[in-house]
MIBA-716225 format. One record per residue: residue in one letter; x negated, y, z negated of N, C-alpha, C in turn. Coordinates in steps of 0.1 Angstrom, whole numbers, always signed. Atoms other than C-alpha are relative to their C-alpha. Layout:
<pts>
- A,X,Y,Z,X,Y,Z,X,Y,Z
...
</pts>
This chain:
<pts>
- M,-9,-13,-1,-1102,+932,-796,-2,+9,-8
- Q,+1,-12,+6,-1102,+966,-806,+10,+0,-3
- I,-11,-7,+5,-1080,+982,-829,-7,+13,-4
- S,+5,-20,+5,-1082,+1024,-833,+14,-4,-11
- A,-13,-4,+11,-1067,+1036,-863,-8,+13,-5
- V,-1,-13,+1,-1069,+1072,-879,-7,-3,-17
- V,+3,+0,+17,-1088,+1071,-917,-5,+15,-2
- S,+4,-17,+9,-1096,+1101,-942,-14,+2,+1
- D,+13,-1,-3,-1129,+1116,-940,-10,-4,-13
- D,+6,+7,+12,-1134,+1104,-974,-2,-17,+1
- T,+2,+13,-4,-1130,+1066,-960,-12,+0,+9
- Q,+6,+3,-10,-1149,+1073,-930,-16,+1,-5
- R,+12,-3,+8,-1177,+1086,-952,-9,-14,-6
- L,+6,+10,+6,-1178,+1057,-975,-5,-11,+6
- L,+6,+10,-9,-1178,+1032,-946,-13,+0,+4
- D,+20,-7,-11,-1209,+1052,-927,-9,-8,-14
- S,+12,-1,+12,-1228,+1050,-965,-1,-15,+0
- T,+0,+15,+2,-1217,+1011,-970,-8,-6,+7
- V,+9,+6,-16,-1230,+999,-936,-14,+5,+1
- Q,+17,-3,+1,-1262,+1020,-940,-6,-8,-13
- K,+10,+8,+9,-1273,+1009,-972,-3,-17,-1
- R,+0,+18,+1,-1264,+970,-967,-5,-4,+14
- G,+1,+7,-14,-1273,+968,-930,+11,-8,+7
- L,-13,+6,-6,-1242,+959,-917,+6,+7,+12
- K,-9,-2,-10,-1221,+963,-886,+13,+7,-5
- K,-11,-6,+3,-1192,+986,-890,+12,-10,+6
- G,-8,+7,-3,-1172,+962,-872,+2,-15,-10
- F,-2,+10,+9,-1178,+933,-894,+3,+1,-11
- V,-10,-3,+11,-1170,+951,-925,+16,+1,+3
- I,-17,-6,+1,-1138,+967,-912,+10,-19,+1
- E,-8,+11,+1,-1128,+929,-901,+2,-12,-13
- T,+0,+10,+11,-1139,+913,-932,+10,+5,-12
- A,-7,-7,+7,-1121,+939,-952,+16,-7,+3
- L,-13,+2,-6,-1087,+936,-933,+2,-15,-1
- R,-3,+14,+5,-1088,+898,-932,+5,-4,-14
- H,-2,+1,+15,-1092,+899,-973,+13,+3,-1
- Y,-15,-7,+3,-1063,+925,-974,+14,-8,+6
- L,-11,+6,-4,-1042,+905,-950,+2,-13,-6
- L,-3,+12,+7,-1048,+871,-966,+9,+3,-12
- A,-5,-2,+16,-1041,+884,-1003,+11,+2,+3
- L,-15,-5,+0,-1008,+899,-990,+10,-12,+6
- N,-4,+13,-7,-998,+866,-974,+1,-11,-13
- A,+3,+13,+9,-1011,+846,-1005,+10,+5,-14
- V,-6,-6,+9,-997,+867,-1033,+15,+5,-4
- P,-13,-7,+0,-966,+877,-1044,+4,+10,+1
- G,+1,-14,-1,-957,+910,-1038,+0,+9,-14
- E,-1,-7,+15,-945,+919,-1077,-18,+0,-3
- F,+12,-5,+5,-983,+915,-1080,-9,+5,+4
- I,+10,-8,-8,-1000,+937,-1056,+1,+13,-5
- T,-2,-13,+5,-1011,+966,-1067,-4,+11,+7
- P,+2,-10,-12,-1010,+996,-1044,-17,+5,-3
- P,+12,-3,+1,-1046,+1010,-1040,-1,+11,-7
- V,-6,-6,+6,-1034,+1041,-1053,+9,+2,-8
- L,-11,+1,+10,-1013,+1048,-1086,+2,+15,-2
- T,-8,-17,+4,-990,+1081,-1093,-2,-5,-18
- V,-1,+2,+17,-993,+1085,-1130,+5,+15,-2
- T,-4,-11,+5,-970,+1110,-1146,+0,+7,-11
- P,+5,-1,+13,-974,+1130,-1174,+6,-9,-12
- E,-7,+7,+12,-950,+1109,-1194,-6,-11,+3
- S,+8,+15,+0,-964,+1076,-1180,-16,-2,-9
- W,+16,-2,+7,-1000,+1088,-1192,+2,+2,-15
- Q,-1,+1,+12,-986,+1098,-1226,+2,-15,-6
- S,-3,+17,+5,-973,+1062,-1229,-13,-8,-2
- V,+12,+10,-4,-1007,+1049,-1217,-9,+5,-15
- T,+7,-4,+6,-1025,+1068,-1241,+4,+1,-15
- D,-9,+5,+16,-1000,+1064,-1274,-4,-16,+0
- A,+4,+12,-1,-1008,+1026,-1263,-11,-3,-4
- L,+15,+3,+2,-1045,+1028,-1267,-5,+7,-10
- A,+1,-4,+15,-1042,+1051,-1299,+6,-9,-9
- D,-7,+7,+4,-1022,+1024,-1312,-8,-11,-10
- T,+9,+12,+5,-1043,+1004,-1342,+9,-10,-6
- S,-11,+12,+8,-1014,+978,-1354,-5,-12,+6
- E,+0,+14,-3,-1019,+942,-1352,+3,-5,+10
- P,-4,+6,-8,-1018,+924,-1325,+12,-10,+0
- T,-8,+6,+0,-984,+907,-1320,-1,-17,+1
- P,-4,+17,+0,-976,+867,-1324,-4,-4,+15
- A,-4,+2,-16,-970,+866,-1287,-13,+6,+8
- L,+13,-4,-3,-1001,+885,-1276,-12,-6,-3
- R,+8,+8,+8,-1022,+864,-1300,+3,-12,+7
- E,-2,+16,-6,-1009,+830,-1283,-4,+7,+14
- L,+3,-1,-16,-1013,+846,-1248,-16,+3,-2
- L,+15,-4,-3,-1052,+858,-1257,-4,-13,-7
- G,+3,+13,+3,-1055,+821,-1269,-1,+2,-14
- N,+0,-3,+13,-1051,+828,-1305,-13,+11,-5
- A,+15,-9,+5,-1081,+856,-1307,+4,+6,-12
</pts>
């Protein structure tokens, strides 16, 4: 079966570069990637699927940088989660 899809120029360049470097066929790479993605979508609950592109607002980015700058000791719950590290 043949499937037609429109992809971005960046995706096309990435595909072309990958198949050339690895000596693969485009059809093989596309089918493998699509099958992997579809099987994952069916196997993993939706709330655990991370989109390939995340939009970060200035406020959410500030929350991330604040958390990274926090040098306080890990909470007991975090220590337990990490195996009492």
